[in-house]
C-alpha positions in Angstrom: 82.8 128.2 63.7 82.4 126.1 60.6 85.0 126.3 57.8 83.8 128.7 55.2 81.4 130.6 57.4 81.7 134.3 58.0 83.8 135.1 61.0 82.5 137.5 63.7 85.0 140.3 64.3 85.3 143.0 66.9 87.9 145.8 66.7 88.7 147.7 69.9 90.5 151.0 68.9 89.3 150.9 65.3 90.2 154.5 64.6 93.9 154.1 65.5 96.7 153.0 63.2 96.4 149.3 64.2 92.6 149.4 64.0 92.5 151.0 60.6 95.1 148.5 59.3 93.0 145.7 60.7 90.0 146.8 58.7 92.2 147.2 55.6 93.3 143.6 56.0 89.8 142.4 56.6 88.8 144.2 53.4 91.6 142.5 51.5 90.7 139.1 52.9 87.1 139.2 51.6 85.3 142.0 53.4 81.6 141.3 54.0 81.8 138.0 52.3 84.2 136.6 54.9 83.6 138.7 58.0 80.7 140.0 60.1 81.8 143.0 62.1 80.2 142.8 65.6 81.5 146.0 67.2 83.8 148.9 66.6 85.2 151.2 69.3 87.2 154.4 69.1 88.2 157.5 71.0 87.6 161.1 70.2 87.5 160.9 66.4 83.7 160.1 66.2 83.5 161.1 62.5 86.0 158.5 61.5 84.3 155.9 63.8 80.9 156.7 62.2 82.4 156.4 58.7 83.8 152.9 59.6 80.4 152.0 61.1 78.6 153.0 57.9 81.0 150.8 55.9 80.9 147.7 58.2 77.4 148.0 59.8 78.4 146.6 63.3 75.8 145.8 66.0 77.4 148.3 68.3 79.7 151.3 68.0 81.3 152.9 71.0 83.3 156.0 71.8 85.5 155.9 74.8 84.6 159.5 75.6 81.8 159.5 78.2 80.6 162.8 76.8 80.8 161.7 73.2 77.5 159.9 72.8 75.5 162.7 71.2 78.4 163.7 68.9 78.7 160.0 67.9 75.0 159.8 67.2 75.2 162.9 65.1 78.1 161.6 63.1 76.3 158.3 62.5 73.3 160.3 61.2 75.5 162.2 58.9 77.0 158.9 57.7 73.6 157.4 57.1 73.9 154.8 59.8 71.3 155.8 62.4 70.1 152.2 62.9 73.4 151.2 64.5 73.4 151.2 68.3 75.8 153.8 69.8 77.2 154.0 73.3 79.9 155.9 75.2 82.3 155.5 78.1 84.5 152.9 79.7 81.7 150.5 80.6 80.4 150.6 77.1 83.8 149.7 75.8 83.8 146.5 78.0 80.2 145.7 76.8 81.4 145.9 73.2 84.4 143.8 74.0 82.3 141.1 75.6 80.0 140.5 72.7 80.3 137.0 71.3 82.9 137.1 68.5 85.3 134.7 66.8 88.1 137.2 66.7 88.8 140.4 68.6 91.6 142.9 67.9 92.6 144.7 71.1 94.2 147.9 69.9 93.3 150.5 72.5 96.5 152.2 73.4 97.8 152.4 77.0 96.4 151.2 80.4 92.9 152.2 79.2 92.9 149.1 77.0 93.3 146.7 79.9 89.6 146.3 81.1 88.2 146.0 77.6 90.9 143.4 76.7 90.0 141.3 79.8 86.3 141.6 78.8 87.2 140.4 75.3 88.7 137.2 76.7 85.5 136.0 78.3 83.7 134.8 75.1 86.7 132.4 74.7 87.6 133.2 71.1 90.8 134.5 69.5 92.2 137.7 71.1 94.8 139.5 68.9 96.7 141.6 71.4 98.2 144.9 70.1 98.2 146.5 73.6 101.5 146.0 75.5 100.2 147.4 78.7 97.8 144.5 79.3 100.7 142.2 80.0 103.1 144.8 81.4 100.6 146.0 84.0 98.7 142.7 84.7 100.7 139.9 83.2 99.9 137.1 85.7 96.3 138.2 86.0 95.8 138.5 82.3 97.4 135.1 81.4 95.3 133.4 84.1 92.2 134.9 82.5 93.3 133.6 79.1 93.6 130.1 80.6 90.3 130.3 82.5 88.3 131.5 79.5 89.9 129.0 77.1 90.8 131.8 74.8 93.6 131.9 72.3 96.0 134.8 72.7 98.0 135.9 69.6 100.4 138.8 69.9 100.2 141.5 67.2 103.3 143.6 68.1 105.6 142.9 65.2 108.3 141.7 67.6 106.1 139.3 69.6 104.3 138.1 66.5 107.8 137.3 65.1 108.7 135.3 68.2 105.3 133.6 68.2 105.9 132.4 64.6 109.3 130.8 65.3 108.8 129.7 69.0 108.7 125.9 69.0 106.2 125.2 71.8 107.0 121.5 71.8 110.7 122.2 72.4 110.6 124.9 75.0 113.3 123.0 77.0 115.7 123.8 74.1 115.0 127.6 73.9 117.8 129.6 75.4 116.7 133.2 74.6 114.4 135.5 72.8 115.9 138.5 71.0 113.8 141.5 70.4 114.9 143.8 67.6 114.7 147.6 67.9 114.9 150.1 65.1 116.6 152.6 67.4 114.0 155.2 66.5 114.7 158.7 65.3 117.4 159.4 67.9 119.6 156.3 67.5 122.7 158.3 66.6 121.9 161.4 68.6 124.0 162.5 71.6 122.5 162.9 75.0 122.9 166.7 74.6 120.9 166.6 71.4 118.3 164.3 72.9 117.8 166.6 75.9 116.6 169.3 73.4 114.4 167.0 71.3 110.9 168.2 70.6 107.7 166.0 70.5 107.6 166.6 66.7 111.1 165.2 66.3 110.3 162.2 68.6 107.2 161.3 66.5 109.2 161.1 63.2 109.9 157.4 63.2 112.3 156.4 60.3 110.6 153.1 59.5 107.1 152.7 60.9 103.9 154.8 60.6 102.4 154.8 64.1 100.4 156.9 66.5 101.9 159.7 68.7 102.3 157.6 71.9 103.7 154.6 70.2 106.1 156.7 68.2 107.4 158.5 71.3 107.8 155.2 73.0 110.0 154.1 70.1 112.1 157.2 70.4 112.7 156.6 74.1 112.9 152.8 73.7 110.2 152.5 76.3 108.4 150.5 73.7 111.2 147.9 73.9 111.2 148.1 77.7 107.5 147.2 77.7 108.1 144.5 75.1 110.7 142.9 77.4 108.1 142.6 80.2 105.5 141.4 77.7 107.8 138.7 76.3 108.3 137.4 79.9 104.6 136.7 80.3 103.8 135.6 76.7 106.5 133.1 76.4 107.3 132.2 80.0 110.9 133.5 79.8 113.2 134.5 82.6 114.4 138.2 82.5 117.9 137.0 81.8 116.6 135.1 78.7 115.3 138.3 77.1 117.7 140.3 74.9 117.4 143.5 72.8 119.5 144.3 69.7 119.2 147.4 67.6 118.5 146.6 63.9 118.0 149.9 62.0 116.4 148.3 58.9 113.5 146.7 60.8 113.6 143.7 58.4 114.2 141.0 61.1 111.4 141.6 63.5 112.7 139.3 66.3 114.5 136.0 66.9 114.5 132.9 69.1 117.8 131.2 70.1 118.0 127.5 70.6 120.3 125.2 72.6 121.9 123.8 69.4 123.1 127.3 68.4 120.3 127.8 65.9 118.7 131.2 65.8 115.3 131.4 64.0 114.2 134.8 62.7 111.0 136.1 61.1 111.6 138.7 58.4 109.5 141.0 56.3 108.9 144.5 55.2 108.2 146.9 58.1 104.4 146.9 57.8 102.0 146.1 60.6 99.5 144.5 58.2 101.8 141.4 58.2 101.4 140.5 61.9 97.7 141.6 61.7 97.1 139.3 58.8 99.0 136.5 60.6 96.7 136.8 63.6 93.5 137.0 61.6 94.4 134.0 59.4 95.8 131.9 62.3 96.3 128.9 62.5 96.6 129.0 58.7 98.5 131.5 56.7 96.7 133.7 54.1 97.6 136.6 51.9 98.3 140.1 53.2 98.2 143.4 51.3 101.9 144.2 51.9 105.0 144.6 49.9 107.1 141.5 49.5 110.7 141.5 50.7 113.1 141.8 47.8 116.4 140.2 48.6 117.9 141.5 45.4 117.6 145.1 46.6 118.4 144.4 50.3 122.0 145.5 50.6 122.7 145.0 54.3 121.3 144.1 57.7 123.0 145.9 60.6 122.9 145.0 64.3 124.3 146.8 67.3 123.9 146.7 71.1 121.5 149.4 72.5 123.2 152.3 74.3 121.6 152.1 77.8 123.2 155.4 78.9 121.1 157.2 76.2 118.2 154.8 76.4 117.8 153.9 80.1 114.3 152.5 79.6 115.7 149.0 79.0 117.4 149.0 82.4 114.2 150.2 84.0 112.4 147.2 82.5 114.8 144.8 84.0 114.4 146.5 87.4 110.6 146.2 87.2 110.9 142.5 86.3 113.2 141.9 89.2 110.9 143.8 91.6 107.9 141.8 90.5 104.5 142.5 92.1 102.9 145.6 90.8 106.1 147.1 89.4 104.9 146.6 85.8 101.9 148.8 86.5 104.1 151.3 88.2 106.5 151.3 85.3 103.8 151.9 82.7 101.7 154.4 84.7 104.7 156.6 85.4 105.8 156.3 81.8 102.4 157.3 80.4 102.2 160.3 82.7 105.8 161.4 81.9 105.1 161.1 78.2 102.0 163.3 78.5 104.1 165.9 80.3 106.7 165.8 77.5 104.1 166.2 74.8 102.6 169.0 76.8 105.9 170.8 77.1 106.3 170.5 80.8 109.5 168.3 80.8 112.3 167.5 78.4 112.8 164.3 76.5 115.4 162.8 78.9 113.3 163.7 81.9 110.8 161.0 81.0 113.2 158.2 82.1 114.2 160.2 85.2 110.5 160.4 86.3 110.0 156.7 85.8 113.2 155.8 87.7 112.3 157.9 90.7 108.8 156.5 90.9 110.2 152.9 90.8 112.6 153.9 93.5 109.9 155.1 95.8 107.0 152.7 95.2 107.2 149.0 96.3 104.1 147.3 95.0 104.7 143.9 96.7 102.7 140.9 95.5 101.3 140.4 92.0 97.9 142.2 91.7 95.2 139.6 91.8 92.4 141.8 90.4 91.8 144.5 87.9 91.1 146.9 90.8 94.5 146.2 92.3 96.2 146.8 89.0 94.3 150.1 88.6 95.2 151.2 92.1 98.9 150.5 91.4 98.6 152.5 88.2 96.9 155.4 90.0 99.6 155.5 92.7 102.3 155.6 90.0 100.6 158.4 88.1 100.2 160.5 91.3 103.9 160.0 92.2 104.9 160.8 88.6 102.9 164.1 88.7 104.8 165.1 91.9 108.1 164.5 90.1 107.0 166.4 87.0 105.9 169.4 89.1 109.3 169.5 90.7 111.1 169.4 87.4 108.8 172.0 85.9 109.2 174.4 88.9 
C-alpha cells in the first residue's frame, strides 16, 4: 500500500465492544477519506450490523447465525443498503476474513473466532488480534500460519499491546520476564463465601472497563488473565516461569517487561480499549486516538498486590495447561466457555466454573500439539462434552 492511499479494512465482530471501538477509531482517524471498509461481520444483532454497513458501505456483510441471512437482508433494506452483499454462517465468516485487506481486526469472542482469524492471515496483511482463544487453543498452529503467510500479528488485548510496545525484539536475550497486570475485577476483595453466592449481574459489573458479558465474567474469575498467560507464551516466546501476574486495581499500567539489568519498562494510559486499537491501526507509526489523556496531577496512587490463587484458581489452571502442552490450551478454553455459559444460565455457581475446568484438565490428556484446525476443534469438542458431564453432576 502506498503512503497516503486509503487502507482496506475488515472488522470481524464489528457489533461487539472491540468492533464498535475499532470503527470509532477509524472514524476519528479520517473515516472514508483514510479507510475503505472491505467487510463487516457480526452475530445476532443484525440491525446494528446493518446500520454499520449503511455507514461504511463494505463489499460484504456477514452474520455468524446460519439462520440470519433473511433477517440481515431485511435489516439492510430498512437501512437503505440493499446493494451490499449479505451472507450468513461460519463459512461466510471465513470468506469475509479472507478478502484482500491491509488491516483486519479479529474481534470475534471465543473459540468461534479461530477459523475466521486463520482465514484473515492468508492475505498476508496486518492482523490485529483481540481474540485470546486463537493462541490459547492453537498457539503453535496459529504462529506457524502467521509465519507462512508473511502476516504481521499485533495484539490488541490491553496487556499484550502494552508488552508489544515495550518488548525490545533486538534484545530478547536480556528479557527476564513479562508481567501482566490484572484489575482484580469486581470481586477482588470478596471472600470465597461471598463469591460462591455471586450472580452473573454482579460478575459483569467491572469496575474499570466497559466490556461484553463473556469478557467481563472472565475478568471476574481471572480466567481472562489465565488465557493471557498462555497467549503471552506464544506471542513473545516466553517460558511459563517467565510470565507473572500482579493485581493493579487502577488499571493504569497495562503490563510490563523486566530486563536483565533490573529495568522494568511499563506502558501506561487511561483504561480505554481505543488506545491499543489505535496503536494497532497506526502501527508502525503512532497516531492520535480519541481517548482521555493520563493526568498525573490527579493520579494519587498506583497499587500492586499478588493475586490470591485460592480465590482465583484460574491462574494455577493456566500454568497446568502450559506444563501439559499439547491440546491442553483448547481443553482449558473449551471447558471454561462451557462452564461460563452454565453459570450465566443459572446451572452452576460462580466458584463452580473453576472446579469444572480443573476436573476436565484432570481427565483429558491431549498429547501432542494440534497440527490442524480440525484437531483443535476436536480437542475443544471433547472438553465441552466433558464439561457438560461435570455441570450436570453439579446441577443434579
